[in-house]
C-alpha positions in Angstrom: 55.9 170.2 157.2 58.5 167.6 156.4 59.4 166.1 153.3 59.3 162.6 152.8 62.9 162.5 151.5 63.5 159.2 150.0 60.2 159.7 147.8 61.3 162.9 146.6 65.0 162.0 146.0 64.0 158.7 144.1 61.1 159.7 142.3 61.2 163.3 141.8 58.0 163.7 143.2 56.9 167.0 145.4 55.7 164.7 148.6 55.2 166.9 151.7 53.4 165.9 155.0 50.3 168.0 154.8 50.3 167.7 150.6 46.7 167.5 149.4 46.7 164.1 147.2 44.3 162.6 144.7 45.4 159.1 144.5 43.4 156.7 141.7 40.6 159.2 142.2 40.3 159.6 145.5 41.3 162.7 147.6 43.5 162.7 150.8 46.4 164.3 152.3 49.9 162.2 152.8 49.8 162.3 157.0 53.4 159.9 157.4 56.2 159.3 155.5 56.2 155.5 155.0 60.0 155.0 153.8 59.5 153.9 150.0 56.1 155.1 150.1 53.0 157.9 151.0 50.9 157.3 154.0 48.0 158.7 152.5 44.6 159.6 155.0 42.2 159.7 152.3 38.9 161.7 153.1 36.8 159.2 153.2 38.6 157.2 156.3 38.4 158.0 159.5 41.6 160.9 160.8 44.4 158.0 161.9 43.8 155.9 159.0 46.7 155.9 156.6 47.4 153.9 153.5 50.9 153.0 152.3 50.7 154.3 148.3 53.5 154.3 146.2 53.9 157.9 144.9 53.9 157.7 141.2 50.9 155.3 140.8 48.0 157.5 139.6 48.8 160.3 142.2 48.2 163.9 141.7 49.8 166.1 143.5 48.4 169.5 145.1 48.4 172.1 147.0 49.4 172.2 150.7 46.7 171.8 153.7 46.1 170.2 156.9 45.8 166.7 158.2 42.7 165.9 160.2 43.4 164.9 164.0 42.5 162.0 165.2 39.8 162.2 168.1 41.2 161.9 171.7 39.8 158.1 172.1 41.1 157.4 168.6 44.7 158.6 169.9 44.4 156.8 173.2 43.8 154.0 171.5 47.1 154.2 169.4 49.1 155.2 172.3 47.5 151.9 173.9 48.7 150.1 171.2 52.3 151.0 170.6 52.9 150.8 174.5 52.5 147.2 174.3 51.8 146.7 178.1 50.0 143.9 178.5 47.0 145.4 179.9 43.6 145.4 178.5 42.6 148.5 177.1 40.7 149.4 180.1 43.7 148.7 182.4 45.6 151.1 180.4 42.9 153.2 180.5 42.5 152.9 184.4 38.9 151.9 184.3 39.5 148.3 185.0 38.1 147.8 188.9 
């Protein structure tokens, strides 16, 4: 997996995409590089829900693991939001009449 380069260099922590973490007692996995933060998908959240966390505030770094994948419907909606087409979601998906 890839490293969160800025966080690793600046804070000296082993922040890698796919590394298990416990932040303030809540388990999760680093799923995104958020610049000067780590993007964590907590176990109690849906796959794809990413929370920005400070890399040294109550973070315990664990072993490498897998990131839970978003469902197809979550991915479709994320693609729709990122496309910013001005269409409704139904139109974007081809459901509108």
